N, C-alpha and C positions, 0 to 999 in steps of 0.2 A: 190502230192496229198496224203491225208491220207487214208489208207485202214483200215477199221474197221472190226474186227472179235470178236468172243465171249470172247477170252482171253484179249483183249484190253478193252472191256466193263467192264469185271470183275474187272480188275486192276483199271480202272478209277472210278468205282463205290466204290470199297474198299477205294480208295484215298479220294473220296468225303465224305465217312462215317467217316473214322479214321483220315484222314489228313496225313498220312505217311504210308509207306510200307517197310518192310525189308524182308530179305530172310526167316527168321523164322515165319513170319506173312503172307506169301504168300497165295493166294486164291486157287491155284493149284500147283502141284509140277512138277519137271522135267525141262528139258531143255526149254520147251515152256515158262516158267516163265521168264527165263533169256533172250530169244529172244524177248519177249513182252517188257520187261523193256528196253532192248537196242533200240528197235524200237521207243518206246515212248521218250526216251532220244534223239535219233537222230533227231526226229521230233520236238523237243523243247517243249514237253508236260510236262515232269517232269525233275527234276535235283536232283543230289545228295546233300543233306543238311549236310553232315558230316557222322561220324561213331558212332554207339552206343557202349555201354559197352561191348557188345558181339563181337565187331569188325566187324559189319555188316553195309553195307552202308544203309543209311536212305534216301529214295526217297520221294520227295514231288512234288506237282503240280506247274507249272508255271501259269502265267496269261492266257497264250494260252491254257493250259490244262484246266483251269477252264472254259474258253469259249466253249471249245469242249463239256465238260460236260453239260453246259447249253443248247447247240444245241441239244445234244442227248436226253436230258430231254424234250425239246420242241417237237422233233420228236416223242417221246414215247407218249406225250399227243395227238398228232394227230392220232395215229394209235389205 
């Protein structure tokens, strides 16, 4: 089961807008960012698409992650 919290929604929305996320582009700081990234990775919603010139991992959405965003957008329209 996927548990959704504010940080997960922030990261997913950022990925929806920008298409990728790295350590230097994170929408919030601290350990919570890494815990959120690892959780999304373990659930199969994002994957590492390589390393940028600053040697930071570049995280992007999987098809499953895009579907979760679609579902969250539909829920937002309802409320």
